[in-house]
ChimeraX commands (.cxc) that place a marker at each C-alpha (Angstrom):
marker #1 position 4.25,43.94,-13.71 radius 0.5
marker #1 position 6.40,43.42,-10.60 radius 0.5
marker #1 position 9.96,42.33,-11.30 radius 0.5
marker #1 position 10.96,38.69,-11.06 radius 0.5
marker #1 position 13.51,39.43,-8.34 radius 0.5
marker #1 position 10.94,41.29,-6.24 radius 0.5
marker #1 position 8.41,38.46,-6.70 radius 0.5
marker #1 position 11.02,35.83,-5.79 radius 0.5
marker #1 position 12.05,37.78,-2.67 radius 0.5
marker #1 position 8.47,38.18,-1.49 radius 0.5
marker #1 position 7.60,34.53,-2.17 radius 0.5
marker #1 position 10.74,33.30,-0.41 radius 0.5
marker #1 position 10.04,35.56,2.58 radius 0.5
marker #1 position 6.46,34.25,2.81 radius 0.5
marker #1 position 7.71,30.67,2.57 radius 0.5
marker #1 position 10.26,31.23,5.35 radius 0.5
marker #1 position 7.63,32.87,7.57 radius 0.5
marker #1 position 5.12,30.04,7.08 radius 0.5
marker #1 position 7.75,27.37,7.76 radius 0.5
marker #1 position 8.78,29.17,10.97 radius 0.5
marker #1 position 5.14,29.41,12.09 radius 0.5
marker #1 position 4.65,25.70,11.44 radius 0.5
marker #1 position 7.79,24.80,13.33 radius 0.5
marker #1 position 6.80,27.05,16.25 radius 0.5
marker #1 position 3.37,25.43,16.52 radius 0.5
marker #1 position 4.69,21.86,16.56 radius 0.5
marker #1 position 4.14,21.53,20.31 radius 0.5
marker #1 position 0.42,22.34,19.91 radius 0.5
marker #1 position 0.03,19.45,17.45 radius 0.5
marker #1 position 1.46,16.81,19.78 radius 0.5
marker #1 position -0.88,14.07,21.04 radius 0.5
marker #1 position -2.84,14.95,24.18 radius 0.5
marker #1 position -2.11,12.80,27.24 radius 0.5
marker #1 position -4.97,10.69,28.61 radius 0.5
marker #1 position -3.86,11.00,32.24 radius 0.5
marker #1 position -7.11,11.89,34.06 radius 0.5
marker #1 position -5.27,12.17,37.41 radius 0.5
marker #1 position -3.16,15.17,36.46 radius 0.5
marker #1 position -5.46,16.82,33.92 radius 0.5
marker #1 position -9.17,17.36,34.38 radius 0.5
marker #1 position -11.76,16.55,31.76 radius 0.5
marker #1 position -12.31,20.20,30.74 radius 0.5
marker #1 position -8.57,20.85,30.54 radius 0.5
marker #1 position -8.22,17.81,28.33 radius 0.5
marker #1 position -11.05,19.03,26.09 radius 0.5
marker #1 position -9.34,22.41,25.86 radius 0.5
marker #1 position -6.09,20.68,24.93 radius 0.5
marker #1 position -7.85,18.65,22.25 radius 0.5
marker #1 position -9.43,21.80,20.84 radius 0.5
marker #1 position -6.05,23.57,20.75 radius 0.5
marker #1 position -4.58,20.51,19.02 radius 0.5
marker #1 position -7.37,20.44,16.41 radius 0.5
marker #1 position -6.98,24.16,15.71 radius 0.5
marker #1 position -3.20,23.72,15.37 radius 0.5
marker #1 position -3.70,20.89,12.86 radius 0.5
marker #1 position -6.15,23.02,10.85 radius 0.5
marker #1 position -3.78,25.99,10.83 radius 0.5
marker #1 position -0.93,23.73,9.74 radius 0.5
marker #1 position -3.06,22.36,6.89 radius 0.5
marker #1 position -3.78,25.93,5.73 radius 0.5
marker #1 position -0.06,26.76,5.91 radius 0.5
marker #1 position 0.76,23.62,3.91 radius 0.5
marker #1 position -1.71,24.70,1.22 radius 0.5
marker #1 position -0.17,28.15,1.09 radius 0.5
marker #1 position 3.32,26.62,0.87 radius 0.5
marker #1 position 2.14,24.57,-2.14 radius 0.5
marker #1 position 0.83,27.75,-3.80 radius 0.5
marker #1 position 4.16,29.47,-3.15 radius 0.5
marker #1 position 6.12,26.51,-4.56 radius 0.5
marker #1 position 3.93,26.61,-7.69 radius 0.5
marker #1 position 4.53,30.35,-8.06 radius 0.5
marker #1 position 8.29,29.84,-7.73 radius 0.5
marker #1 position 8.09,27.11,-10.39 radius 0.5
marker #1 position 6.21,29.52,-12.69 radius 0.5
marker #1 position 8.97,32.07,-12.07 radius 0.5
marker #1 position 11.62,29.52,-13.05 radius 0.5
marker #1 position 9.65,28.60,-16.18 radius 0.5
marker #1 position 9.16,32.25,-17.18 radius 0.5
marker #1 position 5.40,31.98,-16.77 radius 0.5
marker #1 position 4.97,34.04,-13.61 radius 0.5
marker #1 position 2.40,36.80,-13.87 radius 0.5
marker #1 position 0.32,35.04,-16.49 radius 0.5
marker #1 position -3.01,33.37,-15.73 radius 0.5
marker #1 position -2.80,29.56,-15.70 radius 0.5
marker #1 position -6.34,29.31,-17.12 radius 0.5
marker #1 position -6.74,31.96,-19.82 radius 0.5
marker #1 position -3.11,33.01,-20.35 radius 0.5
marker #1 position -3.83,36.70,-19.81 radius 0.5
marker #1 position -1.56,38.86,-17.70 radius 0.5
marker #1 position -2.39,38.94,-13.99 radius 0.5
marker #1 position -2.81,42.51,-12.78 radius 0.5
marker #1 position 0.13,44.06,-10.94 radius 0.5
marker #1 position -2.07,45.09,-8.01 radius 0.5
marker #1 position -3.30,41.50,-7.64 radius 0.5
marker #1 position 0.28,40.19,-7.58 radius 0.5
marker #1 position 1.25,42.86,-5.04 radius 0.5
marker #1 position -1.51,41.67,-2.73 radius 0.5
marker #1 position -0.97,37.94,-3.39 radius 0.5
marker #1 position 2.39,37.18,-5.02 radius 0.5
marker #1 position 1.38,33.51,-5.34 radius 0.5
marker #1 position -1.75,34.30,-7.40 radius 0.5
marker #1 position -2.06,31.87,-10.31 radius 0.5
marker #1 position -5.20,33.29,-11.93 radius 0.5
marker #1 position -6.28,36.68,-13.19 radius 0.5
marker #1 position -9.21,38.40,-11.55 radius 0.5
marker #1 position -11.64,37.14,-14.18 radius 0.5
marker #1 position -10.66,33.47,-13.79 radius 0.5
marker #1 position -10.35,33.58,-10.02 radius 0.5
marker link #1:1,2 radius 0.2
marker link #1:2,3 radius 0.2
marker link #1:3,4 radius 0.2
marker link #1:4,5 radius 0.2
marker link #1:5,6 radius 0.2
marker link #1:6,7 radius 0.2
marker link #1:7,8 radius 0.2
marker link #1:8,9 radius 0.2
marker link #1:9,10 radius 0.2
marker link #1:10,11 radius 0.2
marker link #1:11,12 radius 0.2
marker link #1:12,13 radius 0.2
marker link #1:13,14 radius 0.2
marker link #1:14,15 radius 0.2
marker link #1:15,16 radius 0.2
marker link #1:16,17 radius 0.2
marker link #1:17,18 radius 0.2
marker link #1:18,19 radius 0.2
marker link #1:19,20 radius 0.2
marker link #1:20,21 radius 0.2
marker link #1:21,22 radius 0.2
marker link #1:22,23 radius 0.2
marker link #1:23,24 radius 0.2
marker link #1:24,25 radius 0.2
marker link #1:25,26 radius 0.2
marker link #1:26,27 radius 0.2
marker link #1:27,28 radius 0.2
marker link #1:28,29 radius 0.2
marker link #1:29,30 radius 0.2
marker link #1:30,31 radius 0.2
marker link #1:31,32 radius 0.2
marker link #1:32,33 radius 0.2
marker link #1:33,34 radius 0.2
marker link #1:34,35 radius 0.2
marker link #1:35,36 radius 0.2
marker link #1:36,37 radius 0.2
marker link #1:37,38 radius 0.2
marker link #1:38,39 radius 0.2
marker link #1:39,40 radius 0.2
marker link #1:40,41 radius 0.2
marker link #1:41,42 radius 0.2
marker link #1:42,43 radius 0.2
marker link #1:43,44 radius 0.2
marker link #1:44,45 radius 0.2
marker link #1:45,46 radius 0.2
marker link #1:46,47 radius 0.2
marker link #1:47,48 radius 0.2
marker link #1:48,49 radius 0.2
marker link #1:49,50 radius 0.2
marker link #1:50,51 radius 0.2
marker link #1:51,52 radius 0.2
marker link #1:52,53 radius 0.2
marker link #1:53,54 radius 0.2
marker link #1:54,55 radius 0.2
marker link #1:55,56 radius 0.2
marker link #1:56,57 radius 0.2
marker link #1:57,58 radius 0.2
marker link #1:58,59 radius 0.2
marker link #1:59,60 radius 0.2
marker link #1:60,61 radius 0.2
marker link #1:61,62 radius 0.2
marker link #1:62,63 radius 0.2
marker link #1:63,64 radius 0.2
marker link #1:64,65 radius 0.2
marker link #1:65,66 radius 0.2
marker link #1:66,67 radius 0.2
marker link #1:67,68 radius 0.2
marker link #1:68,69 radius 0.2
marker link #1:69,70 radius 0.2
marker link #1:70,71 radius 0.2
marker link #1:71,72 radius 0.2
marker link #1:72,73 radius 0.2
marker link #1:73,74 radius 0.2
marker link #1:74,75 radius 0.2
marker link #1:75,76 radius 0.2
marker link #1:76,77 radius 0.2
marker link #1:77,78 radius 0.2
marker link #1:78,79 radius 0.2
marker link #1:79,80 radius 0.2
marker link #1:80,81 radius 0.2
marker link #1:81,82 radius 0.2
marker link #1:82,83 radius 0.2
marker link #1:83,84 radius 0.2
marker link #1:84,85 radius 0.2
marker link #1:85,86 radius 0.2
marker link #1:86,87 radius 0.2
marker link #1:87,88 radius 0.2
marker link #1:88,89 radius 0.2
marker link #1:89,90 radius 0.2
marker link #1:90,91 radius 0.2
marker link #1:91,92 radius 0.2
marker link #1:92,93 radius 0.2
marker link #1:93,94 radius 0.2
marker link #1:94,95 radius 0.2
marker link #1:95,96 radius 0.2
marker link #1:96,97 radius 0.2
marker link #1:97,98 radius 0.2
marker link #1:98,99 radius 0.2
marker link #1:99,100 radius 0.2
marker link #1:100,101 radius 0.2
marker link #1:101,102 radius 0.2
marker link #1:102,103 radius 0.2
marker link #1:103,104 radius 0.2
marker link #1:104,105 radius 0.2
marker link #1:105,106 radius 0.2
marker link #1:106,107 radius 0.2
marker link #1:107,108 radius 0.2
view
């Protein structure tokens, strides 16, 4: 199994990266102006689409941040690397690919 310090470092790095991405995309999530004089209808539709995609990406990032927080809590509780459903050990390869994995391959 991967060491706790390695898991914590990877989870913290992922968390920092996701928070930076969310902060960088804040401008795309701002409300779209209704000024038809300066922005054409198609440009406004494009802006609305960009805004909707930014909101969806932010929702996915928020979900991933919740998974990372849960994994860090399992680390603190000494339960990291064990399936939350069946209690079996989660495979090392699975944790290498997804350090926030909460379930073994069989339960996932």
